[in-house]
N, C-alpha and C positions, 0 to 999 in steps of 0.2 A: 558184358559191360552194357548197362542201361544208357540209351542215348539220352543226352541232354539237349534240346531243342535252342538253338540260337548259340551255344557256346562252341568254340574251336578246340580243337584236339591237337596234342602234342603227338609227333610221331618219330618213332626211333628205329633205324634199321643198324643192328649190330651184327657185322660178320666175324665169325670166330674162326680160329686156325689152330688144330692140336698140333704140339710138338712131336715128331718124329719118335722121340724116345720114349712117349706115352704107351707107343704099342708094344714096347719091350715088356711093360708090366705084366704080372700074370694076371688071368683072366678074371679071378676072384676079385681083385683089387681094382680093375677096370669097372666091373659091373657095380660094385658098391660105390665108386666116384659118379658115374653116369646116373645111377639111381637117385644121391643126394641132389645132383645138377637137375633133373627132370622134375624132382619134388619142388624145388624152387619154382620153375616155369609155370608147373601146374597150379601151384598155390597162386601165383600171379594172376593167371587166367580167371579166378574167382572175381578179380577186381578190375582187371585192364582186358581189352582186347590183344590177345597175344597169338600169333602165328608163328609156326615152326618150319624151316626149309632146309633140305641138304644141297649142298653144291658140289659134293663130292663128282669127280669125273666131268664136271662142267666148269671149274676154274681152278687153277694149280695153286693159287695163293690164299683161298679161304676153303673152309670146309663146310660149315652151315650158317645159317641166317636166322636170328630171333627177330621178329618183327613187332613192335609193342605200340599200341595205340592209348592214351590216356588223357583224361580232362587235367591232370596235375602234373607239372614238370618234377614235382618231387617224387611222383611215382616213378618217372624214367629213371632218375639218380638211385632211388632205394632198390629196385629191381636189379639194376647193373651192380651195385654194391653186393646184394644178398648172391647174385651168381659168382662174382668176383671171390666171395668168401667161401665157396665151396673148395673141396680138394681137387677137383677136376681143372677148376681155375688156374691153379698152379703150373698146369700143362698147357694153358690156352694163351693165345694173343689175341688181339682184336686189330687187323689189319686195315678194316674199314669200318666207319662208324658215321652215320648220316642223322641229324637231327632236323626236323622240320615241324610246320604246322598246318592246318587246313585253313582254307579262306574261300570265299566267293571270287571266281575270276572275273576280271572287269571286262574280259572279251567275251565271255558267257553271256554278259548282261545285254549286250547288243547284238547277240548272235541270233539270228532268227531262222537258221537251217536247221535240217533233221539232226534229231538225237542231241537237242541241248540239254536235257537232264542228264546226259551221260557223263558231262564235263565239269560238272561243278558241284561240290558237297561241303557243308561244314562237319558232316559226321561221316568216316569213311565206313563202308559196309563190304568188306571184302566178301568174294563170294567162295563156291568150294572147287575153284579150279585147280588143275592139276600143277600148272607152272606160272612162276612169277617172274617178270623180267625187271630188273630195277637198275637204274641209272641216275647218277646226279647231272644235273643239267645247268650251264650257266649261258646267256646271251652275251653278244658284245654290245658295248656301250653306245655303238652306232645304232642299234636297236631302238635304245631308249631315245635317241635323238630324232628318230622318224616322227613324222606329222601322227598324230592319232588315229586319224583316218586310214594312213596306210598300214598302220599296225594292225588295225582292225581288219581291214580286207585281207591282209597276210593271214591272220588267225582264223578267219571265216574258211580260207581255203584250207587251212591245216585241219580244222574241225570236220569239214566236210569229208576229207579223205578218210579220216578217222573213223567217221560214221559208217563208211562202207565195210568195214570190218567189225561186223556185229559180234563176232567170236571173240574179239579182244575187248576188255574192259579196263580204263585207265583211271589210276588213282593220282591225282596231282596234288602234291604238297610243297609248302613253301618255305624257304631257308633265309630269307633276307636278313641279314643281320644276326642270324642264330649260328650259321655254319658257313664253310668256305663257299659252298654252292648256292644259287639262287632257288632251285627247285630240286626235289626228289620225285622222279616218276617210277610208278610200279604198274606195270601191266600186268593182268590176269589173263590167262587163257588155258585151253585143252589141247591147240592146235599151235605147236612152236613155229609152223611153216606159216600160218595166217599172220603172226607176229614179224616174222622176217620179210614178208610181203609188204607189210605195212610201213616198216621202217625204209624198204627201199624205195616205195614210192612216194614217201615224205621226203628223201632226199633233194630233188630239183624244187622243193615249195620255196616260196619266199621266205616263209619263216626259218626254215633250216639254213638258209644262207647266212642268218644271222647268228648262228650257234657259234660259240666261243670254244666249249668242252661240253661233251657228251658220252663221258668214258671214267672208270671204267663201267661196263655193262656186265650183269650177272645174270645168269640163267640158273634159277632156283626151282626146285622139285619139291611141292609139299608133302609133309609127312606128319607123324606124330611125335611128340618129343623124343619118346623112347626109340623111334625107328630113326630120327634125325642123329641120336648119338649111337644108334647100333651100328649104322653104315660107316661109322670112324673106322672099324676094324672087323670084317666080316670074315666068319670062316669059310673056307673053301669048299664050294659045291660044285657038282658036275656041271659042264656047259650043257644048256639045253641043246638037244639034236635039232 
């Protein structure tokens, strides 16, 4: 997707779960359905930024994630509609779905600490990291009642801690008025342990004290569209020695 400077983007995280009964279908039928679904995803990659991830083995209530970024809200709806029009979709549910947008952060504008560029952008630019950690976030109403300077101080601390974990890339998107949560955070890394340590270090921070909800949290593994669908029902292989 070509970047359009100055324009905000719509961001959609759609988590899918396949019905257990689907795995009882014959292999040929499953392969045909996966191919049709994959074709829709790959076609939309030509117009939007689309990333695919597996959550097999990391969540019990979802199987895979389709992450879509577009300058047009109609694209979000159209792609979802085309996916739902596939034969495989008859066996799928969407346990979680988050809609958000990009915007400049009011806190980053007044943050002069290290890593300022890493915290805000109108255009998302996901890297080639293996893991993605996604969760919705909502702050308490008391947070917005704090003095602006106090909130800025809290966020300065928050961002300074985040900067110390250079292996973790943050994608912050905003859902105010668009969806139930206020933010959707997506962290990319090749080192899950670094993300674990970052979250633990942020727990005692002032900003974290004003978090109302920050669950569920999804551990997602980057893969191709075909790989995302193939892992739904893998053939048994020998256990590595």
